[in-house]
C-alpha positions as CSV (number, residue, x, y, z in Angstrom):
1,M,-7.7,33.9,19.8
2,P,-11.3,33.9,21.2
3,S,-12.9,37.2,21.7
4,P,-14.7,36.6,25.0
5,S,-13.4,35.1,28.3
6,P,-11.9,31.7,27.5
7,T,-13.8,30.1,30.1
8,S,-17.0,30.7,28.2
9,P,-19.2,27.7,27.9
10,A,-18.7,25.7,24.7
11,G,-21.5,24.0,22.6
12,S,-21.7,25.3,19.0
13,Q,-20.7,23.7,15.6
14,A,-17.0,23.4,14.9
15,T,-16.0,24.1,11.3
16,N,-12.7,23.1,9.7
17,T,-12.4,25.5,6.8
18,N,-9.7,27.8,5.3
19,P,-9.8,31.3,6.6
20,P,-9.8,34.4,4.5
21,P,-6.5,35.1,2.8
22,D,-6.1,38.4,4.4
23,A,-6.7,36.9,7.7
24,A,-3.9,34.3,7.3
25,S,-1.4,36.9,5.9
26,R,-1.8,38.9,9.2
27,S,-0.7,35.9,11.5
28,P,3.0,35.8,12.2
29,F,2.8,32.1,12.7
30,A,0.7,31.1,9.7
31,T,1.2,27.5,8.7
32,R,3.1,27.0,5.4
33,P,1.3,24.7,3.0
34,G,4.7,23.5,1.7
35,I,8.3,23.9,2.6
36,K,9.4,27.3,3.1
37,P,12.7,28.1,1.1
38,R,15.4,29.7,3.3
39,H,16.6,33.0,2.0
40,P,20.5,32.6,1.0
41,D,21.3,35.4,3.3
42,M,19.4,34.2,6.4
43,P,21.5,32.6,9.1
44,R,20.7,28.8,9.7
45,R,19.5,28.5,13.3
46,P,20.9,25.3,15.0
47,Y,18.1,23.3,16.5
48,Q,17.8,21.2,19.6
49,C,17.6,17.4,19.4
50,L,16.9,15.6,22.7
51,P,17.4,12.0,23.6
52,F,14.3,9.8,22.9
53,P,12.9,8.4,26.2
54,V,13.8,4.8,26.8
55,R,11.4,2.7,24.6
56,M,12.5,-0.9,23.9
57,L,11.1,-2.6,20.9
58,H,8.0,-4.4,22.1
59,A,4.5,-5.3,21.2
60,P,2.3,-3.4,23.6
61,T,-1.2,-4.7,24.7
62,H,-4.2,-4.1,22.6
63,T,-5.4,-1.3,24.9
64,E,-2.3,0.7,24.3
65,A,-3.1,1.0,20.6
66,T,-5.5,4.0,19.9
67,S,-5.2,3.6,16.1
68,P,-7.4,0.9,14.5
69,P,-5.2,-1.9,13.2
70,T,-5.0,-2.4,9.4
71,A,-3.9,-5.4,7.3
72,H,-0.4,-4.2,7.6
73,T,-0.1,-3.2,11.3
74,S,0.1,-5.1,14.5
75,P,-3.1,-5.0,16.6
76,G,-0.7,-3.4,19.3
77,T,1.0,-0.8,17.4
78,D,1.7,2.0,19.9
79,F,1.4,5.0,17.5
80,D,0.7,7.3,20.4
81,G,3.9,6.3,22.2
82,H,6.0,6.6,19.3
83,W,4.7,10.1,18.4
84,K,5.0,11.4,21.9
85,D,8.7,10.2,22.0
86,A,9.3,12.0,18.6
87,L,7.8,15.2,19.7
88,A,9.6,15.2,23.0
89,S,13.0,14.8,21.2
90,L,12.5,16.7,18.0
91,L,10.3,19.5,18.9
92,A,12.6,22.1,17.5
93,P,13.1,20.4,14.1
94,C,9.4,20.0,14.0
95,M,8.9,23.8,14.4
96,V,11.5,24.4,11.6
97,L,9.7,22.2,9.2
98,F,6.0,23.3,10.0
99,W,6.3,26.8,11.7
100,P,9.6,28.4,10.9
101,D,8.6,31.8,12.1
102,L,7.5,30.4,15.5
103,H,10.8,28.5,15.7
104,D,12.8,31.6,15.1
105,A,10.7,33.4,17.9
106,V,11.8,30.8,20.5
107,D,15.1,30.8,22.3
108,W,16.1,27.1,21.8
109,N,19.2,27.7,24.0
110,S,17.0,27.9,27.1
111,P,16.0,24.5,28.7
112,L,12.7,23.1,27.6
113,D,10.3,22.3,30.5
114,F,7.9,19.5,29.5
115,L,4.7,19.7,31.7
116,D,3.2,16.3,31.1
117,K,1.6,16.3,34.7
118,E,0.0,19.7,34.1
119,L,-1.2,18.6,30.6
120,R,-3.0,15.6,32.2
121,A,-4.5,17.9,34.8
122,L,-6.2,19.9,32.0
123,N,-8.4,17.0,31.0
124,P,-9.0,14.7,33.9
125,G,-12.2,13.3,32.4
126,R,-10.6,11.7,29.4
127,R,-11.9,8.2,28.6
128,R,-9.9,5.4,30.0
129,N,-7.2,4.0,27.6
130,R,-7.7,6.8,25.3
131,R,-4.6,8.8,25.2
132,Y,-3.5,11.9,23.1
133,P,0.2,12.3,22.1
134,D,0.0,15.9,22.9
135,K,2.7,18.0,24.4
136,L,2.7,21.0,26.7
137,V,6.2,22.7,26.9
138,R,7.3,25.8,28.7
139,V,9.7,27.6,26.5
140,R,11.4,31.1,26.5
141,L,11.0,33.5,23.7
142,R,13.9,35.2,22.2
143,N,12.8,38.6,23.9
144,G,13.1,36.8,27.3
145,A,9.4,36.2,28.0
146,P,8.2,32.8,29.1
147,A,5.5,31.2,26.9
148,L,3.5,27.9,26.8
149,M,3.7,25.8,23.8
150,L,0.7,23.4,23.4
151,L,0.9,20.9,20.5
152,H,-1.9,18.5,19.8
153,V,-1.5,15.4,17.6
154,E,-4.3,13.5,16.2
155,I,-3.7,10.1,14.9
156,Q,-6.9,9.4,13.1
157,Q,-8.0,8.3,9.6
158,R,-10.7,11.1,9.7
159,L,-10.6,14.3,11.6
160,A,-13.3,14.3,14.4
161,S,-15.8,17.1,14.2
162,H,-15.3,17.9,17.9
163,F,-11.5,18.2,17.5
164,A,-11.4,22.0,17.3
165,K,-13.7,22.1,20.3
166,R,-11.5,19.8,22.3
167,M,-8.6,22.2,21.4
168,Y,-10.4,25.1,22.6
169,S,-11.2,23.5,25.9
170,Y,-7.5,22.7,26.5
171,F,-6.8,26.5,25.7
172,A,-9.5,27.8,28.0
173,R,-8.3,25.6,31.0
174,L,-4.7,26.5,30.2
175,Y,-5.5,30.2,30.1
176,E,-7.4,30.0,33.3
177,T,-4.2,28.4,35.0
178,Y,-1.7,30.6,33.4
179,P,-3.6,33.9,32.5
180,D,-0.4,36.0,32.3
181,T,1.6,33.6,30.0
182,P,1.4,33.8,26.2
183,I,0.1,30.5,24.8
184,L,1.1,29.3,21.5
185,Q,-1.2,26.4,20.3
186,F,-1.3,24.4,17.0
187,A,-2.0,20.8,15.8
188,I,-0.8,18.1,13.6
189,I,-3.3,15.8,11.9
190,T,-1.5,12.5,10.7
191,R,-4.1,10.6,8.6
192,S,-6.9,13.1,7.8
193,P,-7.1,14.2,3.9
194,G,-8.0,17.7,4.9
195,R,-5.8,20.5,3.8
196,A,-7.4,23.6,5.9
197,S,-4.4,25.6,7.3
198,H,-6.6,26.5,10.3
199,L,-9.3,24.9,12.4
200,H,-12.3,26.9,13.7
201,Y,-14.6,26.6,16.5
202,D,-17.5,29.2,16.6
203,Y,-19.9,29.6,19.6
204,A,-23.0,31.8,19.2
205,P,-26.1,30.2,20.8
206,E,-28.3,33.2,20.3
207,G,-26.6,34.9,17.3
208,K,-23.6,37.1,17.1
209,D,-25.4,40.0,18.7
210,F,-25.4,38.1,21.9
211,L,-22.4,36.1,23.4
212,S,-20.1,34.8,20.5
213,L,-16.9,33.1,20.4
214,A,-14.5,32.7,17.4
215,Y,-11.6,30.4,17.9
216,R,-9.0,29.8,15.1
217,V,-5.9,27.7,15.5
218,P,-3.2,26.6,13.0
219,V,-3.1,23.0,11.9
220,V,-0.8,20.9,9.6
221,H,-2.3,17.8,7.7
222,L,0.5,15.6,7.0
223,Q,-1.3,14.0,4.2
224,S,-1.2,17.3,2.4
225,W,2.7,16.6,2.2
226,A,2.4,13.3,0.4
227,D,3.2,15.0,-3.0
228,Q,6.3,16.7,-1.5
229,E,8.2,13.6,-0.5
230,N,11.1,14.6,-2.7
231,E,11.4,17.8,-1.0
232,L,11.1,16.0,2.3
233,Q,14.0,13.7,1.3
234,A,16.1,16.8,0.4
235,R,15.4,18.3,3.8
236,A,16.1,15.0,5.8
237,P,19.9,15.5,6.1
238,D,19.4,18.9,7.9
239,N,16.1,18.1,9.5
240,P,15.3,14.8,11.2
241,F,11.7,15.5,11.6
242,A,11.4,15.2,7.8
243,V,12.2,11.6,8.4
244,V,9.3,11.3,10.9
245,V,6.9,12.7,8.3
246,L,8.3,10.3,5.6
247,A,7.7,7.4,7.8
248,E,4.2,8.4,8.8
249,L,3.3,9.0,5.2
250,A,4.6,5.4,4.4
251,A,2.6,3.9,7.3
252,A,-0.6,5.8,6.1
253,R,-0.4,4.2,2.7
254,R,-2.2,0.8,2.2
255,D,0.6,-0.8,0.4
256,A,1.1,-4.5,-0.2
257,P,3.5,-5.9,2.7
258,Q,6.4,-6.4,0.3
259,V,6.1,-2.6,-0.8
260,R,5.9,-1.7,2.8
261,L,9.1,-3.8,3.5
262,E,10.9,-1.9,0.7
263,A,9.9,1.5,1.9
264,K,10.9,0.7,5.4
265,T,14.3,-0.7,4.4
266,R,14.8,2.4,2.2
267,L,14.0,4.8,5.1
268,V,16.3,3.0,7.5
269,R,19.2,2.7,5.1
270,N,19.0,6.4,4.3
271,L,19.7,7.1,8.1
272,Y,23.3,6.2,7.3
273,Q,23.6,8.6,4.5
274,Y,23.1,11.7,6.5
275,G,26.2,11.7,8.5
276,W,24.3,11.7,11.9
277,P,25.7,10.4,15.1
278,A,24.7,6.9,16.1
279,A,22.3,8.0,18.9
280,R,20.2,10.1,16.3
281,V,20.2,7.1,13.8
282,R,18.8,4.9,16.6
283,Q,16.2,7.5,17.7
284,L,14.8,7.6,14.1
285,F,15.1,4.0,13.7
286,L,12.9,3.3,16.7
287,F,10.2,5.6,15.2
288,I,10.3,4.0,11.9
289,D,10.2,0.5,13.3
290,G,7.5,1.3,15.6
291,I,5.0,2.7,13.2
292,L,5.9,0.6,10.1
293,A,4.9,-2.8,11.3
294,L,5.4,-5.9,9.1
295,P,4.1,-9.5,9.1
296,P,6.4,-11.8,11.1
297,A,8.1,-13.4,8.0
298,L,8.9,-10.0,6.4
299,D,10.0,-8.6,9.8
300,E,12.6,-11.4,10.1
301,Q,13.6,-10.7,6.5
302,F,14.1,-6.9,7.4
303,W,16.1,-7.6,10.4
304,Q,18.5,-10.0,8.5
305,S,18.8,-7.4,5.6
306,L,19.7,-4.8,8.3
307,A,22.3,-6.9,9.9
308,N,23.8,-7.7,6.5
309,F,23.8,-4.0,5.6
310,E,25.6,-2.9,8.8
311,E,28.2,-5.6,8.3
312,E,28.9,-4.4,4.8
313,R,29.2,-0.8,6.1
314,N,31.2,-1.9,9.1
315,V,29.0,0.0,11.6
316,A,26.9,-1.2,14.4
317,Y,24.3,1.8,14.9
318,I,21.3,-0.3,15.2
319,S,22.9,-3.7,15.2
320,S,23.0,-4.1,18.2
321,V,20.6,-6.1,15.8
322,E,21.6,-9.0,17.8
323,R,20.9,-7.3,21.1
324,I,17.7,-5.7,20.0
325,G,16.4,-9.1,18.4
326,I,17.1,-10.9,21.6
327,K,15.1,-8.4,23.5
328,K,12.4,-8.8,21.2
329,G,12.5,-12.5,21.4
330,L,12.4,-12.3,25.2
331,T,9.4,-10.0,25.0
332,Q,7.6,-12.5,22.8
333,G,8.8,-15.4,25.1
334,L,7.2,-13.7,28.1
335,E,3.9,-13.3,26.2
336,T,4.0,-16.9,25.3
337,G,4.8,-17.9,28.8
338,R,2.0,-15.9,30.2
339,H,-0.5,-17.6,27.9
340,E,1.0,-21.0,28.7
341,G,0.7,-20.2,32.5
342,M,-3.1,-19.1,32.0
343,A,-3.8,-22.3,30.2
344,G,-2.0,-24.4,32.9
345,L,-3.9,-22.7,35.7
346,L,-7.2,-23.1,34.2
347,R,-6.5,-26.8,33.5
348,E,-5.8,-27.3,37.2
349,Q,-8.9,-25.5,38.2
350,L,-11.0,-27.6,35.8
351,E,-9.6,-30.9,37.0
352,V,-10.2,-30.0,40.6
353,R,-13.8,-29.2,39.8
354,F,-14.5,-32.0,37.2
355,G,-11.8,-34.6,37.3
356,P,-9.2,-35.5,34.6
357,L,-9.6,-33.8,31.3
358,S,-9.8,-35.8,28.1
359,A,-7.3,-35.5,25.3
360,A,-9.7,-33.4,23.3
361,D,-10.3,-31.0,26.2
362,L,-6.5,-30.7,26.8
363,Q,-6.1,-29.9,23.1
364,R,-8.8,-27.0,23.4
365,L,-6.8,-25.6,26.2
366,Q,-3.5,-25.8,24.1
367,L,-5.1,-24.1,21.0
368,A,-7.2,-21.5,22.7
369,D,-6.0,-17.8,22.6
370,G,-5.9,-15.5,25.7
371,T,-9.3,-14.0,25.2
372,T,-11.0,-17.5,25.0
373,L,-9.1,-18.7,28.1
374,R,-10.3,-15.6,30.2
375,A,-13.9,-16.4,29.0
376,W,-13.6,-20.0,30.1
377,G,-12.2,-18.9,33.4
378,R,-15.2,-16.6,34.0
379,R,-17.6,-19.4,33.1
380,L,-15.8,-21.6,35.7
381,L,-17.5,-19.7,38.6
382,D,-21.1,-20.6,37.5
383,A,-20.9,-23.7,35.2
384,Q,-22.2,-26.9,36.7
385,T,-20.7,-29.2,33.9
386,L,-17.4,-29.2,31.8
387,E,-19.6,-28.7,28.7
388,G,-20.7,-25.6,30.3
389,I,-17.3,-24.2,30.1
390,W,-16.8,-24.8,26.5
391,H,-20.2,-23.8,25.2
């Protein structure tokens, strides 16, 4: 925790380095670099799994996607949205996996109060269309005291140098609003290759003999778990958040599309082996399907394979494949209809302005994508000739 008032100005260099070993050992909530084995005499604490928010399978608009698309992902893959759903529903098993001591300090029988509105108020100046899948939750500790749990998730290929400073800014504003409530803050970095167990932000504009600030917060780098997938598989039947980590690790790999299809199929089929209720299978399926996007041809192959698999097992957890497939088709149809409507409207406007269009011009409208149609529509305001629209 910072030594001066948490509202001190921020403006120094942030460093992402491992703390001294003695400092880490003093922290009751130190991040475990690997999976912590459970002592045979330690009672297994049940954890809470909440329903996922309603999220239909759809392709969001490009502005919804905060992670850059790769060769194997849709330009509109909504990583943030799927991670927000996973954290809201699987917060307790997330704590069991990454911070078991902190999990045991929380009374999970008490209701969780997700403070999304309060979290947005902590950073009113965030950039438009830039969303962070962070969670602010009011919990009750086992000693009866309330506490605020602030979990940050950064979905980036490389950890931004200002990330620790941003986390400190959240803490400072939260402390100013709730000065008498304990704040438990930590972070998950999904794609960074870093392995530091803590992030540091140090502020000392005139040296440590003047005003100085030393901020240290635990962090989990999911990529550091890439060599522990067998252990995660072993944990999955008892901890659904292990499936979330396995899916994220598969999504981060730059595999060929066919290899990606095999990984996705394997993850989904394993959901049926764990003895989970249908609702939980669907929850994890929505996450896997959302972040492991496939090219259209392989996506169709995946859905057919899934339908056959469920038919063989005489279950219909996800299939509803027909119903979900119909919903996806309707969504795609709406997008197609919206595009055709835009082209039709532009054709009418052009013909009113310049007269009937030639076959070549009609073909241009038919083949143009949405971005091009919008650009032509803007040119219509000033163009003096039809050629001025196209060029």
